N, C-alpha and C positions, 0 to 999 in steps of 0.2 A: 504494500500500500504506500502511496505517495504522501509524505508528511505535508508537502505543499498543498495538495488538494484537500487533505483532511482539515488543514488550517483554513483553507478557503471556504469550505462548507460552513464552518462556524463563524467565520468573519463576515460572510454574506448575511448570515442570520442576524448577528448583532448589529450590523450596519443598517439593514432594512428596518429593524425594530427601532433603533435609536434615531436614525436620521430620516427614515422614510415613514415613520409612524405606523408600521405594520404590526399586526398582532399574530401570534402563533395560534393557528387553528388546531393543528394536531402534530404530534411527534411520535414516530414509530418506536416500538419497544427497543429495537436495535439502534435507534437514534441515527439512522442513515437516510430517513425520509422525513421531510418537514414541509408543512403547508402554512403559508402566511397570507393574511388578507388586509387590504386597505381599500374599501369600496369607493373611497373618494379619489383614489388614484385611477384615472380613466385608462391609461395605457396598460397598466398591469394591476388590476384589482386583486388578482390572485396570483401568488407565486408559489411554485412547488420546487423544492430543492431535493435532489436525489443523489446521494453519494454511493455510486455503484459502478463497477467495472463492466461496461457494455461488451457483449460478445456478438451474437447474431442479430440481424435486423428484425427477424421474426419475433424475438422476445420484445424488442423495442416497440414494435407495432402493437403487440398485446398490451404493453405497459401504457402506451398512448391511449388506447381504447379504455383502459381502466381509469385513466386520468380524466378523459372526457365524461365518463359515467359519473365520476365523483363530482366533476364540475356541474353536471346537470342537477345533482342533489343540492349543491350550493346555490345554483341559480334559483331553484324553486324556493329554497329556504329564505332567500333575501328578496324574492319577488322581482328579479331582474329580467329584463327583456332578452338581453344577450350577455354572455360572460366570456372574457378573454383570460386565458391562463398562460402565464409564462412558465414553461417547464424546463428547469435548469438541470441538465445531466452533468454531474461531476465525475468524470471517469479517467482512469489512467491512459486510456487510448480510445479512439473512435470505434464504432461498431465495425465488424469485419465485412459487412455488406449493407446494402440499402442505405447508403450515406445520405440519400435525398431526404430521409425522414428527419434529419436534423438541420436541413437546409431551407425548409419552407414550413409554413403553418399547416397544422393538421386538423382535419374535421372528420367527424364520424357521421355517416348517413343517418344513423339512428337518432343522434342528438345534434341537429344542425344549428342550434343556437349557442353551441360551445365551440370556441376556437382555441386551439392549443398552439402556442409558438415555442417550439423546442430551441434550446440553446445548449451547445456542447462546450464544456470547459474541460480540457485535458492537458496533460503535461506539454503537449505540442503547441497549444494555442492559448495558454493562460492569459497573457497580456491582451492579445487581440480579442479573445472571448469575453473578457471583462469589459472591454470598451464597447463591444457589440451589445452586451447586456445593459450597460448603463445608457447607451443611446436608445435602445429599444424601449425601456421603461421611462425614459426622460428623467433620469435620476441625477441630482446635482451633487451628490456626495462623491467621495473618493474611496476606493478599496485598494489598500496597499498590503502587500505580503512581505514581511521582513525576511531578510536573508543574512546569515544562515538560520535554519529552523531546527528545533528539536522537539521531542515529545512533550516536554513541559510547556512549550509555547502553544501547542495544539490544545492541551488540557486547560490551560489558562483561558484561551479564547472560547472553548466550550463552556466553561464555568461562567464567563462573562455573558455569553448569549443566553444561557438558561436563566441567569439572574435577571437579565433584562426582561425576558418573557414572563417570569414570575412577578416582576414589578408591575407589568402591564395588567396582569390578572388581578393583582391587589388593588390597582387603581380602579378597575371595573367593579370590584366587590364593594369598594368604598361608596360607590354611587347608591348601593342598596342598604347601607348601614348608617344612615344619618341619625336616626333616632328609633327608639322602641315605641311601638304603637301605644297611644293613650286615648286620644279623642275617638279613635275608631271604636274601641270598646265602650267608651262613655256614651257615644251616640247609639250604639247597639242596645245598651242598658236602658237609655231613655226611651227608645221606641218600644221596647218590651214593656216598660213601666206604663207608658201611655196606653198601650193596648189593654192592659188590665184595668186601667182607670176607665177607659171607654166601655169595657165590659160591665163594670160596676154601675155605670150611669146610663145604661140602656142598650149597650152592645156596639161593637165596632162596625157593624153593618147597618146600624140605624142612622138614617140621614139626619134626623134632628140632633142626635148626639154628636155626629161628625161635624155638623155646622156649628154647634155650640162650642166645641173644642177647637175650632179654627180651620176646618177643611177649606179648600179653595172653592169659593162660591161667588161667581161673578157679580150678581146683584148686590151683595153686601160689600164687595170690594169697591164697586162704583159708588157706594154710599159713604166710602171713606175708611173702611176697615182694611187698611194697607198691610197690616200684620199677617193677613192671610196669604201673602207671598212668602212667608217664612214658616208659619206654624204647620202647614201641611207636610213639611219634611218629616215631622216626628209622629204622624198619625198613619195608621194602616187600616185597610178595609178587609177584615176577616183574617183568620189565623194563617191561611196559606200565603196571603199577601205579606204578612209579617215575617213568616218563616223564610220565604224566598229572599226578601230584601235584607233580612238580618244576616243570612248566610252570605249573600253577595257582598254586603258591607264589610263583614269580617274578612272575607277572602281577598277582596280587592283593596279595600280601604287601608288595611294594615301595610300592604305593599307600597301604596302611595305615601303613607305616613313615614315608612322607613326611608323612602327616597328623598322626600321633601322636608321632613321634619314636622314636629307637632303643630306649630303655629301656621306654617304654610298650608298644611293639610286642613286646618280649621278654616282658613280663608277660602281655599279651593272648594271645600265641601259645601259651605254655606252659600257662597256666591253662585256656585253651579246650581244648587237647589233653588235659589231665588230666581235665577234666569230661567230655569226649567218651569217654575210656576208662572213667570211672566209669559213664556211661550204658550203654556197651557191656557192662560187667560185669553190670549188673542186667537189661538187656533183651535181651542176646544172649549168654547164659551158655554155650552149647554151642560147642565148638571153640575155635580160637585166632584172633586178629585182630591186625593191625598196619597201620601207615600214618599219614601226616600228615594224612589227610582231616579228622579232627576239628579239628585245629589250623587247617587251611586254612578250614574252615567257620567257625571262630572269627574269621578275618579278615573273612569276609562279615558275621558278627555285628557286628564293629566298624564296618563301613561302614553297616550298618543303624542302628546307634546314631548315627552321623554324620548319617544321613538323618532320624532322630528329632529331633535337635538343630537341624540346619540343613536343613529340608525344601526350601526354595526352591533353595538351592545344590545339594543332592543331586539333585533331579529335573531341574534345568537342566543337570547335567553327566553323571552316570553312573547316576542312579536307576533308570530303566527297565531298563537292561542288567543291573544287579545283581539286581533282583527277578526278571527272567526266568531268569537263570542259577541262582539259588537255587531257584526254583520247579521248573525242569527237573530239577535234580539230586535234589531231594526226591522228585519223581515217579518218576525212575529208581530211586531207592533203595527205593521201595515196590513196584515192578513187576519189577525185575530181580533174580533170585536171587543170593545170594552177596555182596550189598552190606550192610555194617554200617550201616544207616540210623540206628540208635540212637546210634552214635558220631557220625554227621554232625549229627543234631539236637542232641545234647548239646554238641557243639563250637560249633554256631551260637548256642545259648543262652549257653554259657560265654563266647564272645567278646563278646556283647552285655553280659553282666554284668561281665566284666573291664574293658571300656571304661568302663562306668559307675563303676567303682572309680577308675581312673586319670584319667578325664575328659580334657580337652584341655590342651595345653601353655599355660602362662601363664594358665590359667583354673581356677577352683574352683567347686564347687557343693555345696550341702547334701545333695543326693541321693547323693553319694559315700559318706556315712556309712551310708545305708540299704543300698547295694549291698555295702559291706564287711560289715555285720552279717548280711545275708542269706547272703552267700557263706560266712562262717564257720560259721553254723548248718547250711547245706547240707552242707559238707564234714564237719562233726562227725557229722551223722546218716548221711550216705552212706558214710563210711569206718568207721563204728562196727563193723560186722560183719567186714569183711575186715582191718582194721588195728587200730583203737583197742582193741577188746574183748580182744585178746590180751595187753594190758598190765594187765588187771584180773583 
């Protein structure tokens, strides 16, 4: 085995992580195959490094087919239209035949949305091969190999690369460890408590009881009872309604609170609930409504904002599950009678906007000002008829 190429394998890894902002997707047990991703890098969103001495072209073709198949799984996971993979072979020598496989991009008829661009780095072309790789991915960094080399240099570079990869993982985990849930469980307890109070005073499905305790009822809101944009968040109509919303709140709310912290979660939850009630007021004016669904959809909106800001982390962890759940719930809202879908959509949008206002812990963004301005204008306009106009 060539120490120069062993060193190069780990040097490329550490350089791409540190200077190219790539993250390690997977590392084989033998530590000779490594996948990196940076979806914001258009020329090379996925890089695969393989330290393996190539022999026959037939093996290489099968390997390229496996790479394409794996690329298709990545494409579906991240909802990409097309994916390009830079496939770097680090081998002591070129393959014995079918050299054309490393001289042009490779596509498989079965997965035509995946393009693999092979690059060969061997003892014969290290310098020129590195230049070709840098030019291909439009990378501004430098990759230098010291001389002479010994085994200690290789091990040191390997340790450096693995430490950098672990640091990236820890950075991602920190995004989910801002705070332990508090308000999530508090709101769950409040809505359970309010359910039993409703039961004691006539039943949670009794319209008169619901109206008395603050359900959204447009005629009374128009008479000036503006608090009915807030109180419905804590009321539920029937045990099943309470059960589903409490389960959803605990499941989703605690994740949002872990990411954004207690006070940001409090703001997101309440503002999303209020905007959900406002949407219900305008688009579902008949009858009464109650429930934490709008606020809970606001939690989904917060997670979508997280995905908008950190798409790689989002899709690598919970992204597809969140999109499927939101999609299914919206479809049910449009097809099943009795569901206040206006409140759900309003809460979803409200949660996204509220998250844009508070942003992330220990971070600031100029976009926060735009979200604040937009929200103030929205509330002024939407509350003018039911609330503000009464004071003029």
